[in-house]
C-alpha positions as CSV (number, residue, x, y, z in Angstrom):
1,M,162.9,49.7,-122.3
2,K,162.0,51.9,-119.3
3,R,164.1,54.8,-120.7
4,L,162.4,54.5,-124.1
5,F,159.0,54.5,-122.4
6,I,159.9,57.7,-120.5
7,I,161.2,59.4,-123.7
8,V,157.9,58.5,-125.5
9,C,155.9,59.9,-122.6
10,Y,158.0,63.1,-122.6
11,L,157.6,63.6,-126.3
12,F,153.9,63.0,-126.2
13,S,153.6,65.6,-123.3
14,A,155.7,68.1,-125.3
15,L,153.4,67.7,-128.3
16,L,150.3,68.2,-126.1
17,V,151.8,71.3,-124.5
18,E,152.9,72.7,-127.8
19,G,149.4,72.2,-129.2
20,Q,147.8,73.8,-126.2
21,Q,150.2,76.8,-126.4
22,S,149.5,77.3,-130.1
23,D,145.7,77.2,-129.4
24,S,146.2,79.6,-126.6
25,L,148.1,82.1,-128.8
26,R,145.5,81.9,-131.5
27,N,142.7,82.7,-128.9
28,D,144.6,85.5,-127.1
29,S,144.0,88.1,-129.8
30,L,140.3,87.4,-129.9
31,I,139.9,87.4,-126.1
32,N,142.0,90.6,-125.8
33,L,139.8,92.3,-128.3
34,Q,136.6,91.3,-126.5
35,L,138.0,92.4,-123.1
36,Q,139.1,95.8,-124.6
37,Q,135.6,96.3,-125.8
38,A,134.3,95.5,-122.3
39,E,136.8,97.9,-120.7
40,E,135.8,100.7,-123.2
41,L,132.2,100.2,-122.1
42,L,133.1,100.4,-118.5
43,K,135.2,103.5,-119.1
44,Q,132.3,105.1,-121.0
45,K,130.0,104.2,-118.1
46,D,132.3,105.8,-115.5
47,Q,132.9,108.9,-117.6
48,Q,129.3,109.4,-118.4
49,A,128.5,109.0,-114.7
50,I,130.9,111.8,-113.8
51,L,129.5,114.1,-116.5
52,D,125.9,113.3,-115.5
53,S,126.8,114.0,-111.8
54,L,128.4,117.4,-112.6
55,R,125.5,118.4,-114.8
56,R,123.0,117.3,-112.2
57,Q,124.8,119.4,-109.5
58,Q,124.9,122.4,-111.8
59,L,121.1,122.2,-112.4
60,L,120.5,121.8,-108.7
61,D,122.6,124.9,-107.9
62,E,120.7,126.9,-110.4
63,L,117.5,125.7,-108.9
64,D,118.5,126.8,-105.4
65,E,119.4,130.3,-106.7
66,L,116.0,130.9,-108.2
67,K,113.6,133.2,-106.5
68,S,110.4,131.8,-105.2
69,G,108.3,133.7,-107.7
70,D,110.2,132.5,-110.8
71,T,108.0,129.4,-111.4
72,Y,108.5,129.3,-115.2
73,K,112.3,128.9,-115.1
74,R,111.9,126.5,-112.2
75,K,109.7,124.2,-114.4
76,I,112.3,124.3,-117.2
77,I,115.1,123.3,-114.8
78,E,113.0,120.5,-113.3
79,A,112.2,119.3,-116.8
80,Q,115.9,119.2,-117.7
81,L,116.6,117.2,-114.5
82,Q,113.9,114.7,-115.3
83,K,115.1,114.4,-118.9
84,Q,118.7,113.8,-117.7
85,A,117.5,111.2,-115.3
86,E,115.7,109.4,-118.1
87,Q,118.7,109.5,-120.4
88,D,121.0,108.3,-117.6
89,S,118.6,105.4,-117.0
90,I,118.5,104.5,-120.7
91,R,122.3,104.7,-121.0
92,K,122.8,102.5,-117.9
93,V,120.4,99.9,-119.3
94,T,122.2,99.9,-122.7
95,L,125.6,99.7,-121.1
96,V,124.6,96.8,-118.9
97,A,123.1,95.0,-121.8
98,N,126.2,95.4,-123.9
99,I,128.4,94.3,-121.0
100,K,126.3,91.2,-120.5
101,K,126.4,90.4,-124.1
102,L,130.2,90.6,-124.0
103,K,130.4,88.5,-120.8
104,A,128.3,85.8,-122.5
105,S,131.0,85.4,-125.3
106,T,134.1,86.2,-123.3
107,K,135.8,83.7,-121.0
108,G,138.8,85.8,-120.0
109,F,142.2,84.5,-119.2
110,P,142.5,81.7,-116.7
111,V,145.0,81.7,-113.8
112,T,146.3,78.1,-113.6
113,P,149.5,78.0,-111.6
114,F,149.0,74.4,-110.5
115,G,147.2,72.9,-113.4
116,D,143.6,73.6,-112.4
117,T,141.9,76.9,-113.1
118,L,141.6,79.0,-109.9
119,I,140.2,82.3,-111.2
120,H,139.6,84.2,-114.5
121,V,141.0,87.7,-115.2
122,Y,138.8,90.0,-117.3
123,T,140.2,93.5,-116.9
124,R,143.6,95.2,-117.2
125,I,145.6,97.3,-114.8
126,A,147.7,100.2,-115.9
127,S,150.1,99.0,-118.7
128,F,149.4,95.3,-118.0
129,S,147.2,93.6,-120.6
130,V,144.7,91.0,-119.4
131,S,147.0,88.1,-120.6
132,E,150.1,89.7,-119.0
133,R,148.2,90.2,-115.7
134,A,147.1,86.5,-115.6
135,H,150.7,85.4,-116.4
136,A,152.1,87.6,-113.6
137,I,149.6,86.1,-111.1
138,N,150.6,82.6,-112.2
139,T,154.3,83.4,-111.8
140,R,153.9,84.8,-108.3
141,L,151.7,81.9,-107.0
142,I,154.2,79.4,-108.3
143,E,157.1,81.3,-106.7
144,I,155.3,81.3,-103.3
145,S,154.4,77.6,-103.5
146,K,158.1,76.7,-104.0
147,R,159.4,78.6,-101.0
148,P,160.9,76.4,-98.2
149,A,158.2,77.5,-95.8
150,F,154.6,78.7,-96.2
151,F,152.6,80.5,-93.6
152,P,148.9,80.6,-94.6
153,D,148.1,83.4,-92.1
154,S,150.5,85.7,-93.9
155,L,148.3,85.5,-97.1
156,Q,146.1,88.6,-96.4
157,L,144.0,91.3,-98.1
158,A,145.3,94.9,-97.9
159,P,143.1,97.9,-99.0
160,K,145.1,100.3,-101.1
161,G,143.7,103.4,-102.8
162,N,140.8,102.4,-105.1
163,G,141.6,98.7,-104.8
164,I,142.4,95.8,-102.6
165,D,145.7,93.9,-102.8
166,L,146.2,90.2,-102.1
167,I,149.7,90.0,-100.5
168,Y,152.0,87.5,-98.9
169,F,154.5,89.3,-96.7
170,D,156.1,91.8,-99.2
171,V,154.8,90.2,-102.4
172,I,151.7,91.6,-104.0
173,I,150.1,88.6,-105.7
174,M,147.3,90.5,-107.4
175,S,145.1,93.6,-107.1
176,I,141.4,93.6,-107.2
177,T,140.0,96.7,-108.8
178,E,136.6,98.3,-109.0
179,A,136.4,97.2,-112.7
180,D,136.8,93.5,-111.6
181,G,133.9,93.9,-109.2
182,I,131.7,95.6,-111.8
183,W,132.5,92.8,-114.4
184,L,131.6,90.0,-112.0
185,E,128.7,92.0,-110.4
186,K,130.3,91.9,-106.9
187,T,131.8,94.3,-104.5
188,Q,135.6,94.6,-104.3
189,Q,135.6,93.1,-100.8
190,E,133.4,90.1,-101.7
191,L,135.5,89.4,-104.8
192,A,138.8,89.7,-102.9
193,E,137.6,87.4,-100.1
194,G,136.5,84.8,-102.7
195,Y,139.9,84.9,-104.4
196,L,141.6,84.5,-101.1
197,A,139.4,81.5,-100.2
198,K,140.4,79.8,-103.5
199,I,144.2,80.6,-103.6
200,K,145.1,79.7,-100.0
201,P,144.0,76.0,-100.1
202,A,145.4,75.6,-103.6
203,I,148.9,76.6,-102.4
204,L,148.6,74.2,-99.5
205,V,147.5,71.3,-101.7
206,E,150.3,72.1,-104.2
207,R,153.0,72.1,-101.5
208,E,151.7,68.9,-100.1
209,Q,151.8,67.2,-103.5
210,N,155.4,68.4,-104.1
211,S,156.7,67.2,-100.8
212,L,159.4,64.6,-100.7
213,Q,157.1,62.0,-99.3
214,N,154.6,62.5,-102.0
215,I,157.3,62.5,-104.7
216,L,158.5,59.2,-103.4
217,K,154.9,57.9,-103.6
218,E,154.6,59.1,-107.1
219,I,157.8,57.4,-108.1
220,L,156.7,54.2,-106.4
221,F,153.3,54.3,-108.2
222,T,155.0,54.9,-111.5
223,C,157.3,51.9,-111.0
224,L,154.4,49.7,-110.1
225,L,152.4,50.9,-113.1
226,I,155.3,50.1,-115.5
227,I,155.8,46.7,-113.9
228,G,152.1,46.0,-114.1
229,L,152.0,47.2,-117.7
230,F,154.9,44.9,-118.7
231,L,153.3,42.0,-116.8
232,M,150.0,42.5,-118.7
233,I,151.9,42.6,-122.0
234,F,153.7,39.5,-121.0
235,L,150.5,37.7,-120.1
236,V,148.8,38.9,-123.3
237,N,151.7,37.6,-125.5
238,R,151.7,34.3,-123.6
239,A,147.9,33.8,-123.8
240,F,147.8,34.5,-127.6
241,R,150.9,32.4,-128.2
242,A,149.2,29.5,-126.4
243,L,146.0,30.1,-128.5
244,R,148.1,30.0,-131.6
245,N,149.7,26.7,-130.7
246,Y,146.3,25.3,-129.8
247,L,144.9,26.2,-133.2
248,I,147.8,24.7,-135.0
249,R,147.6,21.4,-133.0
250,N,143.8,21.2,-133.7
251,K,143.9,22.2,-137.3
252,E,141.8,19.2,-138.5
253,T,139.1,19.8,-135.9
254,Y,138.4,23.5,-136.3
255,F,139.6,24.3,-139.8
256,K,137.9,22.8,-142.8
257,E,137.0,23.9,-146.3
258,F,134.8,27.0,-146.3
259,K,132.1,26.8,-149.0
260,I,129.1,28.9,-150.0
261,R,126.8,26.9,-152.3
262,E,129.4,24.5,-153.4
263,I,131.9,27.4,-154.1
264,Q,135.1,26.9,-152.2
265,L,136.4,30.1,-150.8
266,L,139.0,28.8,-148.4
267,D,140.8,25.5,-148.0
268,A,141.9,24.2,-144.6
269,D,145.4,25.8,-144.8
270,R,144.2,29.2,-145.8
271,H,141.5,29.0,-143.2
272,L,144.2,28.4,-140.5
273,R,146.4,31.2,-141.8
274,L,143.5,33.6,-141.7
275,A,142.8,32.6,-138.1
276,L,146.4,33.1,-137.1
277,I,146.4,36.5,-138.7
278,V,143.3,37.5,-136.7
279,N,144.9,36.1,-133.6
280,N,148.0,38.2,-134.1
281,M,146.0,41.3,-134.8
282,L,144.0,40.9,-131.6
283,R,147.2,40.5,-129.7
284,I,148.6,43.8,-131.0
285,L,145.2,45.5,-130.4
286,F,145.2,44.4,-126.7
287,I,148.8,45.6,-126.2
288,L,148.0,49.0,-127.7
289,L,144.8,49.2,-125.6
290,F,146.8,48.5,-122.4
291,L,149.4,51.1,-123.4
292,Y,146.7,53.7,-124.1
293,L,145.0,53.1,-120.8
294,A,148.3,53.2,-118.9
295,L,149.2,56.6,-120.2
296,P,146.3,58.5,-118.5
297,I,147.0,56.6,-115.3
298,L,150.7,57.6,-115.6
299,F,149.9,61.2,-116.3
300,S,147.4,61.3,-113.4
301,I,150.1,60.4,-110.9
302,F,152.0,63.6,-111.4
303,P,150.1,66.9,-110.7
304,T,151.8,68.7,-113.6
305,T,150.5,66.2,-116.2
306,R,147.0,65.5,-114.8
307,G,145.5,67.7,-117.5
308,Y,147.0,65.5,-120.2
309,A,145.3,62.4,-118.6
310,D,141.9,64.1,-119.0
311,I,142.8,64.9,-122.6
312,L,143.7,61.3,-123.4
313,I,140.6,60.0,-121.6
314,N,138.4,62.5,-123.5
315,W,139.8,61.3,-126.8
316,I,138.1,58.0,-126.1
317,L,135.1,59.1,-124.1
318,S,134.1,62.0,-126.4
319,P,133.7,59.8,-129.6
320,A,132.1,57.0,-127.5
321,K,129.7,59.5,-125.9
322,K,128.8,61.0,-129.3
323,V,128.2,57.6,-130.7
324,L,126.1,56.6,-127.7
325,W,124.0,59.7,-127.7
326,G,123.6,59.5,-131.5
327,I,122.3,55.9,-131.1
328,I,119.9,57.0,-128.3
329,A,118.7,60.0,-130.4
330,Y,118.2,57.7,-133.4
331,L,116.1,55.1,-131.6
332,P,112.7,56.7,-132.5
333,N,113.7,56.7,-136.2
334,L,114.9,53.2,-135.9
335,F,111.6,52.0,-134.4
336,T,109.8,53.7,-137.2
337,I,112.0,52.0,-139.8
338,L,111.4,48.6,-138.1
339,V,107.6,49.1,-138.0
340,I,107.6,50.0,-141.7
341,Y,109.8,47.1,-142.6
342,Y,107.9,44.4,-140.7
343,C,104.6,45.7,-142.1
344,V,105.9,45.3,-145.6
345,H,107.6,42.0,-144.7
346,Y,104.4,40.3,-143.4
347,T,102.3,41.8,-146.2
348,L,104.7,40.1,-148.7
349,K,104.4,36.8,-146.8
350,F,100.7,36.9,-147.0
351,L,100.8,37.8,-150.7
352,Y,103.3,34.9,-151.3
353,F,100.9,32.5,-149.6
354,L,98.1,33.7,-151.9
355,A,100.4,33.4,-155.0
356,T,101.4,29.8,-154.2
357,E,97.8,28.8,-153.5
358,I,96.7,30.3,-156.9
359,E,99.6,28.7,-158.7
360,K,98.7,25.3,-157.2
361,G,95.0,25.8,-158.1
362,D,93.7,25.7,-154.6
363,I,92.4,29.3,-155.0
364,V,90.7,30.1,-158.3
365,V,90.3,33.7,-159.4
366,S,88.1,34.3,-162.4
367,G,90.1,35.6,-165.4
368,F,93.5,35.2,-163.5
369,Y,95.6,32.3,-164.8
370,P,97.7,30.3,-162.3
371,D,101.0,30.9,-164.2
372,W,100.5,34.7,-163.6
373,A,100.6,34.2,-159.8
374,M,104.4,34.2,-159.0
375,H,105.2,36.9,-161.6
376,T,102.5,39.1,-160.2
377,Y,103.9,38.5,-156.7
378,T,107.4,39.5,-158.0
379,L,106.0,42.7,-159.5
380,V,104.1,43.6,-156.3
381,R,107.2,42.8,-154.2
382,I,109.3,45.2,-156.3
383,L,106.8,47.9,-156.0
384,L,106.4,47.4,-152.2
385,Y,110.1,47.4,-151.6
386,A,110.4,50.6,-153.7
387,F,107.6,52.2,-151.7
388,M,109.2,51.0,-148.4
389,F,112.6,52.6,-149.4
390,I,110.9,55.9,-150.3
391,V,109.1,56.0,-146.9
392,I,112.2,54.9,-144.9
393,F,114.7,57.2,-146.7
394,P,114.0,60.4,-144.6
395,Y,114.6,58.4,-141.4
396,L,118.0,57.1,-142.5
397,P,121.0,58.7,-140.6
398,G,122.6,61.4,-142.8
399,S,119.8,61.4,-145.4
400,N,119.6,65.2,-145.2
401,S,123.4,65.7,-145.6
402,P,124.5,67.1,-149.0
403,I,127.0,64.2,-149.4
404,F,124.3,61.6,-149.0
405,Q,122.0,63.3,-151.4
406,G,124.8,63.8,-153.9
407,V,125.7,60.1,-153.8
408,S,122.0,59.2,-154.2
409,V,121.6,61.4,-157.2
410,F,124.8,60.0,-158.7
411,L,123.7,56.4,-158.2
412,G,120.3,57.2,-159.7
413,I,121.8,58.7,-162.8
414,L,124.3,55.8,-163.1
415,F,121.5,53.2,-162.7
416,S,119.3,55.0,-165.3
417,L,122.1,55.3,-167.9
418,G,123.5,51.8,-167.4
419,S,120.4,49.8,-167.0
420,S,118.2,51.0,-169.9
421,S,118.4,47.6,-171.7
422,A,117.9,45.7,-168.5
423,I,114.8,47.7,-167.7
424,S,113.4,47.2,-171.2
425,N,114.0,43.5,-170.9
426,G,112.3,43.5,-167.5
427,V,109.2,45.3,-168.8
428,A,109.1,42.9,-171.8
429,G,109.3,40.0,-169.3
430,F,106.2,41.2,-167.5
431,V,104.4,41.8,-170.8
432,I,105.3,38.3,-172.0
433,T,104.0,36.9,-168.8
434,Y,100.6,38.4,-169.1
435,M,100.4,37.7,-172.9
436,R,101.1,34.0,-172.2
437,P,102.6,33.2,-175.6
438,F,104.4,30.2,-174.2
439,K,105.3,28.3,-171.0
440,V,108.1,26.2,-169.8
441,G,108.4,23.0,-171.8
442,D,106.7,24.4,-174.9
443,R,108.3,23.8,-178.3
444,I,108.5,27.3,-179.9
445,K,110.1,29.1,-182.8
446,I,111.3,32.7,-182.4
447,G,112.7,34.1,-185.7
448,E,115.2,31.5,-186.8
449,I,115.5,29.8,-183.3
450,S,113.5,26.7,-182.6
451,G,113.6,24.7,-179.4
452,D,112.0,23.9,-176.1
453,V,111.5,26.6,-173.4
454,V,113.6,25.5,-170.4
455,E,113.4,28.6,-168.3
456,K,111.4,31.9,-168.2
457,G,113.2,34.8,-166.5
458,L,112.4,38.4,-165.9
459,L,115.1,39.5,-168.3
460,V,115.8,36.5,-170.6
461,T,114.3,33.2,-171.8
462,H,116.4,30.1,-172.1
463,I,115.6,27.9,-175.2
464,R,117.2,24.4,-175.8
465,T,117.4,23.4,-179.4
466,I,117.2,19.8,-180.7
467,K,121.0,19.9,-180.9
468,N,121.1,20.5,-177.1
469,E,122.2,24.1,-177.6
470,D,121.1,26.5,-174.8
471,I,120.2,29.8,-176.4
472,I,119.5,32.8,-174.2
473,V,117.1,35.2,-175.8
474,P,116.5,38.7,-174.3
475,N,112.8,39.2,-173.6
476,S,112.8,42.5,-175.6
477,N,113.8,40.5,-178.7
478,I,110.9,38.0,-178.1
479,L,108.5,40.9,-177.8
480,S,109.7,42.5,-181.0
481,N,109.5,39.2,-183.0
482,H,106.7,36.9,-183.9
483,T,106.6,33.6,-181.9
484,I,105.3,30.3,-183.1
485,N,104.1,27.9,-180.4
486,Y,103.8,24.3,-181.5
487,S,102.6,23.1,-178.1
488,T,99.6,25.3,-177.3
489,M,96.9,23.2,-179.2
490,S,98.7,19.9,-179.2
491,D,97.0,18.4,-176.2
492,E,93.4,19.4,-177.1
493,Q,93.3,19.4,-180.9
494,G,96.7,18.0,-181.8
495,L,99.5,19.6,-183.9
496,I,99.3,19.0,-187.6
497,L,102.6,17.9,-189.2
498,H,102.6,18.3,-192.9
499,T,105.0,17.3,-195.7
500,T,104.7,17.5,-199.5
501,V,105.6,15.0,-202.2
502,T,105.3,15.4,-206.0
503,I,103.9,12.4,-208.0
504,G,103.5,12.2,-211.8
505,Y,100.2,12.5,-213.5
506,D,100.3,8.8,-214.5
507,V,99.6,7.7,-210.9
508,P,95.9,7.9,-209.9
509,W,95.4,10.4,-207.0
510,P,93.2,8.0,-204.9
511,K,96.2,5.6,-204.9
512,V,98.6,8.3,-203.8
513,H,96.2,9.4,-201.0
514,K,96.0,5.8,-199.8
515,V,99.8,5.3,-199.8
516,L,100.4,8.6,-197.9
517,I,97.8,7.8,-195.3
518,D,99.1,4.3,-194.8
519,A,102.6,5.8,-194.3
520,A,101.2,8.2,-191.7
521,M,99.3,5.6,-189.8
522,K,102.5,3.5,-189.4
523,T,104.3,6.4,-187.7
524,K,104.3,6.1,-183.9
525,S,103.7,9.7,-182.8
526,V,100.8,10.2,-185.2
527,L,97.4,10.1,-183.5
528,K,95.3,7.2,-184.7
529,N,92.0,8.6,-183.4
530,R,92.3,11.6,-185.6
531,P,92.9,10.3,-189.1
532,P,95.4,12.0,-191.4
533,F,94.3,13.6,-194.6
534,V,95.9,14.6,-197.9
535,L,95.6,17.9,-199.8
536,Q,96.5,18.4,-203.5
537,T,98.2,21.8,-203.3
538,S,99.1,22.4,-206.9
539,L,99.0,20.9,-210.5
540,D,102.5,21.6,-211.9
541,D,103.9,21.0,-215.4
542,F,105.1,17.4,-214.8
543,Y,103.6,16.3,-211.5
544,V,101.0,16.9,-208.9
545,S,101.9,18.2,-205.3
546,Y,100.4,16.1,-202.6
547,Q,100.5,17.5,-199.0
548,L,100.1,14.9,-196.2
549,N,98.7,16.2,-192.9
550,A,98.9,14.1,-189.8
551,Y,98.0,14.9,-186.1
552,T,100.4,14.5,-183.2
553,N,100.3,15.4,-179.5
554,D,104.1,15.3,-179.1
555,P,105.5,18.5,-180.5
556,N,108.7,18.3,-178.6
557,H,109.8,15.3,-180.8
558,M,108.4,16.7,-184.0
559,M,111.7,16.4,-185.8
560,Q,112.0,12.7,-185.0
561,T,108.3,12.3,-186.1
562,Y,109.1,14.0,-189.4
563,S,112.0,11.7,-190.0
564,E,110.0,8.5,-189.2
565,L,107.2,9.8,-191.4
566,H,109.5,10.4,-194.4
567,Q,110.9,6.9,-193.9
568,H,107.5,5.3,-194.1
569,I,106.5,7.5,-197.1
570,Q,109.6,6.2,-199.0
571,D,108.8,2.6,-198.0
572,Q,105.2,2.8,-199.0
573,F,105.8,4.4,-202.4
574,N,108.6,1.9,-203.1
575,E,106.3,-1.0,-202.2
576,N,103.7,0.3,-204.6
577,N,106.2,1.0,-207.5
578,I,105.4,4.7,-207.4
579,E,108.2,7.1,-208.3
580,I,108.5,10.3,-206.3
581,L,109.3,13.1,-208.8
582,S,111.6,15.0,-206.5
583,P,114.0,16.3,-207.8
584,H,112.3,17.3,-210.9
585,Y,112.0,15.1,-213.9
586,R,111.1,16.1,-217.5
587,A,109.7,13.9,-220.2
588,L,110.5,14.2,-224.0
589,R,107.7,12.8,-226.1
590,D,106.1,13.3,-229.5
591,G,102.9,14.7,-228.0
592,N,100.9,11.6,-228.9
593,M,101.4,9.9,-225.5
594,T,98.9,10.7,-222.8
595,T,99.6,10.9,-219.1
596,T,96.1,9.7,-218.2
597,P,96.4,6.7,-215.8
598,A,95.7,3.3,-217.4
599,S,92.6,2.7,-215.5
600,Y,91.0,5.6,-217.3
601,L,92.2,4.6,-220.9
602,P,90.4,2.2,-223.4
603,E,91.6,-1.4,-223.5
604,D,93.1,-1.1,-227.1
605,Y,95.2,2.0,-226.2
606,V,98.9,1.6,-227.1
607,A,101.3,4.0,-225.3
608,P,104.0,5.8,-227.5
609,R,107.6,5.4,-226.7
610,F,109.5,8.4,-225.2
611,R,112.8,9.2,-223.5
612,V,113.0,10.4,-220.0
613,G,115.9,12.7,-218.9
614,K,116.8,13.9,-215.4
615,D,117.1,17.6,-214.6
């Protein structure tokens, strides 16, 4: 296990080194190009300074050779000197500005012999490029640090020609040139002393870290870290195993059926299995977390791998820092959203209170019906929520991103294309509400559908027929068809139920009226305080059509009332020996017989005989 852990750490380190080397190679060409531009500017500055100096000396020599009386030529030479000084000043300002601009975007090549960056190299020497020069300095410092003995006093500065060498005995570690000083805006001596003050303690620290005593300490710390890691993993496994056994033993106590509004989502066994899966996932998560935290500690023990420890820690801290700063930066927008939301929320609560009071009749508004209250509240709530979303939208995180805007447009198009019928039904629902053609409990007829209204929704209306059929009618269909409401006037004026019978001309009409009214009065649901009446609607070939009209205040049972009424009509006509001519009857006679009732004929009238046939 220990060998496997060391191999994993080694492979991980190799991957990190390879990634860093590839990144370094990709950046070398860009840095070399920028440094070459800076060197060209420095060379141009030096060459132009030499030319300007020679030209200035030439003009001064000519000025000395002039005679005292030649004032005109003297003024010309002085003007040339003044012009040259101005041009030199302008060139210097331009060169300095260009160099500063390059310095702002150029980091140079770091010298990192022991992991940390000691100095940066910006200029080249002879045939050495900047990267080659930095690599050579790294190699020499590592070689010196690995010698059996190190004498700090032997690390010295030695002036040589136009530069200063940093040497250790016979080894030239690096040379500090005038170009280095110009680039860093320091003198050669100041720059060399600064480099010496950084390199000497770095070598001492490196030798101390690579001493046998320190290596033994590092090995000891590594062993302790690995033992501690395995101990933590052992404790985590044991703790979660104990938790698993505890959950299984107390299954009946903690795990029951999980329901939402009488809908069973999980039974007890599935609930337990889900808890065990979560327990196992948490165990693995803790183990991975300990492993990840142990790697930076392990890398930080050895000096050569401390940089990788920082990389691993930054992988966690950088996203966490971004999230934290993002949350802090978003707090003003979040407070704005909360203020808008709570303003709308409490406004809706106040409107809901008004709507319920109006619906109960505690608050009366002239021209505003109580059954409008909740539907108006629903409409206002939709409009307020839409307004709230429009106001909040710019404050949402990522609302300005093209992806967020594209998704919003897509959802808007999808909603508009897929919900056209739903929108039409919703609009029809609001129109029906304010038209007030019916209310819940009314007996209505829409097209061929008859029944009682059991529910009014924003999109559909539920109607229950006399056969207990629940019919769902879209509100747009109700709005496009005519609606008959049998219940509207039933309480105040009563609903008139009517039925028609056909009686022959031989029965006097007053008797028919009386029989029909007696039949209506015996019907239970017919109002007795509003007497029924009979209308003679037509005089046909063989019979008269009598229409019985009776009042009722129970339209929801009108079919039962009709049935009972027809029963009483049959009984009353049978008791009075009156034949109902439905279906049609026809009479064959010689034309001498009259259909006038006997009460209207003379006493000596003899009726002719005739044959009656059924159609």
